[in-house]
C-alpha positions in Angstrom: 1.6 -19.3 77.9 -1.0 -21.8 79.1 0.2 -21.3 82.6 -0.5 -17.6 82.4 -3.9 -18.2 80.8 -4.9 -20.1 83.9 -4.9 -16.9 86.0 -7.4 -15.3 83.6 -11.0 -15.5 84.8 -14.2 -15.1 83.0 -15.1 -12.7 85.8 -12.3 -10.3 84.6 -13.9 -7.2 83.3 -13.2 -5.6 79.9 -10.9 -3.0 81.5 -8.6 -5.8 82.8 -8.6 -7.4 79.4 -7.8 -4.2 77.7 -5.0 -3.5 80.2 -3.5 -6.9 79.5 -3.6 -6.3 75.7 -1.9 -3.0 76.2 0.6 -4.4 78.7 1.7 -7.1 76.3 2.3 -4.6 73.5 -0.6 -5.9 71.5 0.8 -9.4 71.8 4.5 -8.6 71.2 5.2 -9.7 74.8 3.9 -13.2 73.9 6.9 -13.8 71.7 8.6 -17.0 72.7 12.0 -15.4 72.1 13.1 -12.1 73.6 9.7 -10.6 74.4 11.4 -7.4 75.7 13.2 -6.9 72.4 9.9 -7.6 70.6 8.2 -5.0 72.8 10.9 -2.5 71.9 10.5 -3.2 68.2 6.8 -2.3 68.6 7.9 1.0 70.1 10.0 2.1 67.1 7.2 3.4 64.9 5.6 5.0 67.9 8.9 6.7 68.7 9.2 7.9 65.1 5.7 9.4 65.3 6.6 11.0 68.6 9.6 12.8 67.1 7.4 14.6 64.7 5.6 16.4 67.6 6.7 19.6 69.3 8.9 19.2 72.4 5.9 20.0 74.7 3.6 17.5 72.9 6.4 14.9 73.0 6.6 15.2 76.8 2.9 15.2 77.2 2.6 12.1 75.0 5.4 10.3 77.0 3.7 11.2 80.3 0.4 9.7 79.0 2.1 6.5 77.8 3.9 6.2 81.2 0.6 6.6 83.1 -1.1 4.0 80.9 2.0 1.7 81.2 2.0 1.8 85.0 -1.8 1.1 85.1 -1.8 -1.7 82.5 1.4 -3.3 83.8 0.0 -3.4 87.3 -3.3 -4.9 86.2 -1.6 -7.5 83.9 0.9 -8.5 86.6 -2.1 -9.0 89.0 -3.9 -11.1 86.5 -0.9 -13.2 85.7 0.0 -13.6 89.4 3.7 -12.5 88.8 5.5 -9.4 90.1 7.1 -8.5 86.7 5.9 -10.9 84.0 8.0 -11.3 80.9 4.9 -10.9 78.8 4.5 -7.3 80.0 6.4 -5.1 77.5 4.6 -1.8 77.7 7.5 -0.8 80.0 9.8 -1.3 77.1 7.6 1.0 75.0 7.6 3.7 77.6 11.4 3.4 78.1 12.1 3.5 74.4 10.0 6.7 74.1 12.2 8.3 76.8 15.3 7.1 74.8 14.2 9.0 71.7 12.6 12.0 73.4 13.6 15.4 72.0 15.9 13.9 69.4 16.0 14.5 65.7 13.7 12.1 63.7 16.4 10.1 61.9 16.9 6.4 61.4 20.2 6.7 63.2 18.6 8.0 66.3 15.9 5.3 66.2 18.5 2.6 65.8 20.9 4.0 68.4 18.1 4.4 70.9 17.0 0.8 70.3 20.5 -0.7 70.9 21.4 1.6 73.9 18.0 1.1 75.5 18.1 -2.7 75.2 21.7 -2.6 76.6 20.8 -0.5 79.6 17.5 -2.4 80.2 19.4 -5.7 80.3 22.4 -4.4 82.3 20.2 -2.5 84.8 22.8 0.0 86.1 21.8 1.9 89.3 19.1 3.0 90.0 17.4 0.6 87.5 17.8 -2.5 89.6 16.5 -0.6 92.7 13.5 0.7 90.8 12.4 -2.8 90.0 11.7 -3.2 93.7 9.0 -0.5 93.7 5.5 -1.9 94.0 3.1 -2.9 91.2 3.1 -1.2 87.8 5.5 1.5 89.1 8.3 -1.0 89.7 7.7 -2.7 86.3 7.9 0.6 84.4 10.3 2.9 86.3 13.4 0.8 85.7 12.8 1.0 82.0 12.3 4.8 82.2 15.8 5.0 83.8 17.2 2.8 81.0 15.6 5.1 78.5 17.1 8.1 80.1 20.5 6.5 80.1 20.1 5.7 76.4 19.0 9.2 75.6 22.0 10.7 77.5 24.4 8.2 75.8 23.2 9.3 72.3 23.6 12.9 73.3 27.1 12.3 74.7 28.2 10.5 71.5 26.7 13.3 69.5 28.6 15.9 71.5 31.9 14.1 71.0 31.4 13.9 67.3 31.5 10.1 67.3 27.8 10.0 66.4 25.8 12.1 64.0 22.1 11.9 64.6 
């Protein structure tokens, strides 16, 4: 953590500091163990709240989170001097919200989305790995959006087969 701190300058404005706090998931990304998992845990109550909204409001909320995630991840990566810093976990939050989007608000959905999202985020099936190569905050966030989409589709597929009851 001290190494990352050295890239922070007193000249950084408040917007850059706010972006970094957001990008680290209010500090969850500073976890010494599995920061991506910690960031996803932060997303669970947000996802639960999202599921209480109408479908249109869910999509609008996700779009806003994605926009903020791209901005804050790009700013934080620039401040830290790393293309995709492990401390940046807002991408996990955005991806998890895609994983639970338009699902019933049940603990089963929240748990299945957590496990499927983490699995797809770690495995990075195509085009996740490709998306990581995109520039700035877009590259940091878009691969997690694909992982979230895969998780969402996996839950729906299991539900359609009767192997999973949301």
